N, C-alpha and C positions, 0 to 999 in steps of 0.2 A: 504493499499500500504505499509506504513511503516513497518507492521508487515513481509511482504513478503520480503522486502529489508533486514530486520533484519536477516530473515533465510538465505536468499541467502548470506550476509556478512559472517554469521557462517560457512556455507559450504565451502565457498571459502577459509577462514582462515584454518579450519580443513584440508581440501585437501592439502594446501600448506605445513602444518606442519606434516601430517600424511600419506598421500597419497590417492590414489584411493580405495583401497580395504578396508582400516580401515574407511574411510569415509562413504562407502556404507552400510558396517555392522552397524555402530553406527546408521546411518539413519533409516535403517530397524528395528532396535530395539525401536528406538524411535518411529517410526510411529505405530508399532505394539501396544505398550502400550498406546499411545494416542488415537488411532481409536477404539480398541477393548476392552480395559479395562481402562477407565478414572480413574486415581487415584488408579487403581488397584495395581500396583507395591509397591506403599507406604503402602498401606493397608495390604497387603499381608505381608510385612515385620514386619509391627506393630503386626499383629496377631501373627505372629511367636515369635516376642519379648515378648508378652506377655504370650504365652505357654511356654517358656523356662524361664522366669526370674520373673514371680510372683509365690507366694507359693502355694504349692500343698495342698491338704486336711489334709495329714499327717502331714505337715511343720506347717498349721495353727493350728492343735492340739498341736503341741509341743509349738507354743506360747503361748496359753491358759494355759499352764503348767508352763511357764517361771515364776521364781520369781526373780524379780529384787532387787538391793539393795536399789536404791532410787525408790519409788513408789509414783510419784507426780500425783495429781488430775490435770486432763486436763478439763477446763472449756470451751465449744464451744458455743460461742455466735452467736444468729441468729436473725437479724431483720427480721420482718414479715410484709407484707401488702399484704392483699387479695390473700394470698397463695394458689395455686391449691392443693387440698387435695391429689391427686394421687402422685404428686411430694413429697409433704410433707411426705407422708406414705412411700416412699422409702426412703427419708432421714433417718427417725427415724429407720426403719429396719435396714439400714446398720450401724447405732450406736449401735442398740440392738446386732448385732452379732458380734461386735468388739471382737477381740482375747485379748484385755486388757481391764480390765474392771472398773478401777478408773477414770471416767470420769462423767462429767454432761453437759446437754444440756440446756443452758439458752436463753430462748425464750421471746421476747418483741413484742406483736401484735398490730400494729397501724392500723389494718383493720377497715372499717367502722361499720361492723356488726360483732357479734360473729358468729362462725361456730362451729356447735356443733359437727361435724364429727373430725374437728382437736383437739378440746378439749378432745373427746374420745380417740384419739391417743396418747395424751399427758399423758393420765392415765395409760398407758401401763407399766410405769416404774418409780419408785421414784426418777430417777436421772434426770427425765425431769423436768425442772423449767418452767412454763408458766405464763405470766402476759399478761392480755388483757388491753390496754392502755385508752381505750374510746376514742382515739385520735390519729391521725396520726402525729407524732413529726418528720416527716422525716427520711431518712435512718439513718443519724448520731444520731438524738434524740433517735429513737427506739433502735440502737446499744448501745446507752449509758444506755438505760433502761435495756438492757439485760445484759450489763457489770455489772449494780448494782447487780444483781442475782448471780453474779459467786464468788465463794468460792475458786476455784482451785489454785494450785500454777502457772499455766501456762494457758495462754488465747488463744485460737485458733479462728479463723474469718471463719466463712462459709456463703454462700447464703441459703436462704430457698427453692431454686428448685435444689440444686446441691447435689452431693452425694461424698463419700468417700470409698475407699475398706476397708473391715473388718480388715485389717492388719495395718491401716494407724495409729492409735492411738499407737499400739504397736511400729511401727518404730520411732514414735516421742519420744516415752519413752525410746526406746534403744538408741537413739541419745543423751539423756539428761544424761542416765547412763554413756555414754563413753565419755561424755563432760559436766561435771557437772557446768562448769563456762558459759554455753551457755544461751544468753538471747534472742536470736530471731532465729527461724529456719524455712526455707521455703523448698518447695518440688517442684517436678515436676507434670505436669498435663496433662490431655487429655480432648477430648470432647465427648460427649455422646448424642446421638439422637433417639428417640424412646424407644427401648429395651436397657436396660443396657449392653448387650452383643454388642451392635453396637458402639463400640469405636473407636475413629480416631484421627488423627491431633495431635499427642501428642507433647507436648511443653518440650524438655528436655533443661533445662535452664544451664547458667553458674554459677559458684560460685560468690559471691557478688562481684559487680562492680557498683560502685558509679557513673560513668559517664554514664553507661550503664542505670542505674535506673533513673537517671537525665532526660534522654530524652525519657524513655518509661518504665511503670510500668511492666517490664517483671517479678516481683515476684508474684504479685495477691495472689492466695490461693495454697496449703493450707499453710497458715502462722500461726506461734505460737508465743507468747510473754511471757517471764517471767512476772509474775504478778506485781513484783517490777517495772520493766521497764514500763509497761502499766500504774500503777499508777502514775508513773513520767510524762507520755506523758499527762496524764489528760483527756483522753477520744478522743471521734470524735468531729469534729467541724461541724456544719451546713452548714457554707460557702464553703465546699467542697463536698456537698452531690452529688453522683455519682461517686467521687473520694475519698471519705472520706478514703478508705483503702490506696490509695496512698499516700495521705497525711501522714498518721499515720506512714506508713512505710519510708518515707523521715525523719520524726521527728525521728523515732527509728535510722536511720542511723546517726543522729548528737549526740545521746547518748549513744551508745555502738559500739564495734568492735567485741563482742562476738557473730558473726554471722555464721551459720552453714547451708549449702544447703544439702539436702538429695537427691541425684540423684535417685530417685524412683518416679514413678506415683503414687500420694497418693490423688489425687483430681480428680474429674470428673465434669468438666462444662458442663451443659445442654444446648444443642442446641435447642431454640424454638423460634416461630415466633417474639417475642419481645425482644428477647436476643441479646446482643451484640457479643456473640459466633457465630450468624447466620449471623447477618446484622451488620456490623462494625460502621455504623452510626445510629443504633436504638435508641440510647440515645445521641445526640449532646450535650446536657447540661454537661453530665459527662467529655467530652473531654475539656470542657471550664472550670470545675472545676479542672481538670488536669492541666492545665496551669497555674490556679492562684495558686495551690499547689506547683508547681515548683517554680514560681516567689517568693512566700513567704518564701520557703526554701533557696534559694539563698540569699535573704535578711539576714535572719539569720545567713548564713554563711559568711555575709560581702563579697559577690561576686556579682560585679555589671554586669549585662548581659540583654540582649533583649531575651525573650523568644517568640516564635510564633510556630504555627502549621507547620509541616514540608510540607505540601501542597502535600505530595505524599501517606502517610500511616495515617489513624486515629489512635490517640493514641500516635503518634511519635512526639517529639517537638524539634524544632532547637534552640539551644541556642548560642548566639553570644555574648561571653563576651568582655567587654570594654577593648581596650587596655590602660595600663596606663603608662603615659609618652609617650616618643618616643625612645625605645631601638633600638640599633643598631643590623642588621642582616647580617651574613658574608655568602653567597651561594657560596659553593664549588663545582666546577664541573670538574671532572677528564677529559681529553680529549686527544685522539690521532686521528689526521686527522679528518676524517668523517666531513668535513666542512659543508656541506649541513644540517647534523642535528645539529649540534652545532650552526649554524645561525638561524635556527627554533627556537631551544631553547632559544638563547639569545635574539632574536627579541620578542619572546613571553613574555618574563620576561620585556624587556624594555618598550613594547607597552602596555601591560595589568596590570601590577602591580600597584596598587593605594597606596601602601605604599611607603614612600620616603626614609626612612633611612636603607639603604642597600648597601652592596657592592658585587660585583661579583668576585669571585676568580677563574680563570681556571688554573687549574693543568696540565701543559702541559708535556705528558708522551711519549716522543720518536717518536714525528710525523716525517714523511718522506717526505711530499709533500709540495712543495714550496707555494701551494695555501693556505695552513694551516698558514703558518708564515705571508704571506700577510695579511690574514684575522687578524691575531693577531694584526698587526700594525694598522688596522683600528680600533678594537676594544679599543686599549690602548689610543685613543684619547678621549674615553669617561672616566670621572673621576671617575664613579663607578665601573669600570672594572680594573683589574690588571690580568696578567699573570705570574705565578711563575714557573719555570722550575724544574720538578723532577729529581733529579740527577742520580737516578740508572737506569739500563736496565730492560726489562721484564715489567709483569705486576702484581703488588701486591695492589690490591685495599685499603686494609687495610692501607699499608704504605702510599699510595697515599693520602688518606683522611687525614691521622694523619699530612702528610707534609702539605697539604692545610689548615688544621685547624691552625697548627703553625705558617703559614705565612700570615694568616688572621689578621684584625684589632684586636689587643687584648682586644679593648674598646667594642667590640661588645658583647653582652649578649648571643646571641643565634647563632646556626650555622644551616645551612640547607644544608645536603648532597643532591645533585642533579645529576642524569645521564644527560649526554649530549644527550641521545636520548628520551628526554620528551618535552613536550609543555605545556604550562600554559593554562587553560581554565577559571579558576575561577579568577576574577579581583582582590577580596579583600583576596587572598590566604594568604600573609603574615599576615594580621590582623587576620585571623582565626586561623593560627598556635599560634603566640602570645598569643591570647586570652587565650587558653587552657594551653599553656606552662608556662605563667608568675603565673600560681597557683604553690604554694609551693610543693604540692603533685604531680605535674605531671612533668616527665622528658624528656618524648619524645613523638612526634605527629606525626602520618602519614596521608597519603592522599588516595583518590580513584583513581586508575590509570586504563586506558582503553586500550585495544589493538587496533590496526589499524581499526577492523571491529566494533568498540566501545561497544564490550563486556568486562566484567571486566576482568581485568589482576591482580589488588590487591586491596582487601578490608581488609586487615590485615593478619596475619600470626599465624598459630596455631603449636605449637611446638608438637612433637610426632607423626604426620602424616608419615606414611612410615617409622618410626623409628626415624625420624630426625624432619623436619620441612617443611611447605609448606604453600603458599598462599591460602587462604579459598575462596570459591565461586568463582572460575575462571569460565570465559565462560558464565556468565549471560546475556543474551540480555540487551542492553540499555532500561531502564525505565521498566525493569521486575523485578521480586522478587524471590530470592532464599528463603532458609530456615526462616520462620517468618520475611522475609524482612531485614535480619541482614546486608546485604551488603549496606543498605541504613540508618543503625542505628549509630549513634555515639555511641561509646563503648570502655570499657578497653579491651586490648588484651595483650598477652605476647611479641608480637614483631609487628613491621612492617617493609617494606623494604627498604633498604638503597637507592634504587632509587630514594625516595622522603622521607628524614627524617630529621625532625626537632627537634632539641635538646637544652636545656641549654648548654651554654659552659662549665660550670662548671662539667657537666657529663662526659666530657672527662678526666678531671683531676682526678675527683674522681673514675674512673673505670679503670684508667691507659691507656686511648685511645683504639682504635680499636686493637684486637688481630692480631699482624702481621704475626701469624703462620697461619692465615686463610686468604690466599692470594685472594681467588675468592669465595668460597662457605660459607655460613652461618656466615659471619663476621657480618652482620647487625643484624641477630638473636642473636648472642652471646652479641653484644653491648647493646642491648634493655634487655637482661636477667641479664647482669651485673648491668644495672642501675635498673632493679626491684629488685635485691638482695639489693640495697642499699636503698630500701624503695620508689623508684618512681613509679608513675603510667605511663603507657603507653597507649595512646589515639588513637584510629582510628576516622578521622573525614571525613565521606563522602561527605560533602558538599565543600570540597576543591577537585577539580578534575583536572587532567592532563591526556594528551595522553601519553603513554609510547611505544616507538617502540622497544619493548625489544629484546636484544641480537643481534641487527644489527650490532653494531660496534665491539663486541668482538668475537660473533659466540658462537656456542653450543660444547659442550664436545663431539669433534667429531674424536679425534685420541687418540693413547695410553698415550701419556704424559699427555694430559689433562684429560683423564679418571682416571689416577693413582693418579694425585693431587686432584681430586675431591674426589677418594675413602679414599686418605690420610687425607684429610680436614674432610670429612664426620666422620671417625673415631675419630678425634682429638674431635669434637664436642660432638659426642655421649658419649665420655669417660668423657669430661669436665662437661657435664649436665646430666650425667647417672641418678642422684638421681632425677631430675627435670622431665626426661622423664618417669622414671619408675612411679613416684607418678601420673603424668598425668597433662596436662595443665589446671589449674583452670578455664580456660574459655571455655574450650571445654568439655562438658559433656561426662562422660565415657561410655554412652550409644550408643554413635556415633562410627561408623566403623573408625579405624585408617589407612585403606587404601583408604580413599575417602576425597576430599576437598569440598564435598557437604552437609556435615551434613546428611549422611545417616545413619540410625538406624540400629543396628545390628539385624539380623534375628536368631541369636543364643544365646546361653548361656553366659551371661557376670556376672554371681552371684559372682565369685569369685573376680572379679575386684571391683564388689559392696560392697561386705564384707570387702574389704581392705581400702575402701575410709572413711578417717576419717576427 
């Protein structure tokens, strides 16, 4: 029944926003793909992406002839245990056909018995080093034995039942030649089931993001470490068996900033009955080990936090940082009339907030209704609330927020910009905001916002969508999942919405406050990008939830004056951040279409963009 209710609410919302014909048209398309071709549209798009974006036979031959200036040896280490012969044979064949030849395969076999077929496969090439251990030392112990065989300049991690495309090592070496200082490289991946041609479910990853990594091992394979870095990490630890790669990647993040993500699918994760690629809870011990790896990582980073399973998606972890001391927070809320909405917002704050050291600063902006001023009088009886009168006419969000910040308590360490058309859901929302934002590397934190029908309205902002910026993964039904569950994943992004934006007070001073030339559009994105430019991280935290009754108070851009203002501000934003937009949002893989907020994969050639990615 809840699923039917969700669908009904979505139809009702879409009808209100777009009208009858667009709603019918969209519904017909969704029904066709859902009934007649389950998963078909995604698979079709990905097959086209493969067709247009992976090397042709001619290009593979050109790769084989390439003479790199730097010619590192790549050691691929593989722990083995009762390895299926057919899977292993495919792994070896894909290595023998690599277009770059300076590699070695280091195998440590902890199987119960020797396998003559596997040993014969290992004899195919002198670059294959095989050691039978006579005992199973566990996945970490076997990996360390394989690591001891390695003589290369870089160490790559592989599983014994997976594959890499024939151009994978070439792309790794190409990256090293373009970035000689690189110490850690990771790539995109997909899944394969049965035939190697049956590829699906591509995981196009963001560039390195520490908060994303801490809550989910999005990196996995193919990952390659510089040998000196791997030596520094001192190998794998058995206490993290099942999540040993996650642990070593976390430790890597503590020891280097020279990290590069190659936005190409260079790893094929095999789906079979006992793999987590097919059944997410096939190896529950691995998720427990992942939990311990994060706990120990945070301890090493001197970050005190509670770590637990998200309860929603296996392999996603919820981190609740301990709030240090009792810093004050100023909640700045612009308002013009709309008493019912403001009242709903204020009451939700007062009734649900479990944190005590905050003030509410309502910035009164040219209200006209007597009812509004009567409500203000009532509010001012509360010592936590004050009303400040914005002195100018008209609506300029940036000016109003700057005015509110400058008229808030200067002793408050944090400022929370909050729309009057929001309603708090999460009781410990302030604690969760502070927990992330108190870290020195974090400047701004955003929340998960819902439309009236409980579909997602805001799960972070990607810069470059539509040539400007847009909320990502809008209209995902409540408790459903978009692309790899990203709407439910705490992560680093380039921007979050000003409708609920939590920032260190000093960010305003360091960035020159909000750009008052951006009166309505993109001022929040601009503010986040200025903070990012100063070296601060932006965090989206989905465990902070609010309702957002969007644009009820101000309305849409529905007349010529508003449309002109929007266009002018759009052009200003594009000019101001031209370089950033052209380079591409680091948290949005270049293989995604920039005309969609749903992480849709291009079904055409994007090679020129790939070649330009450095």
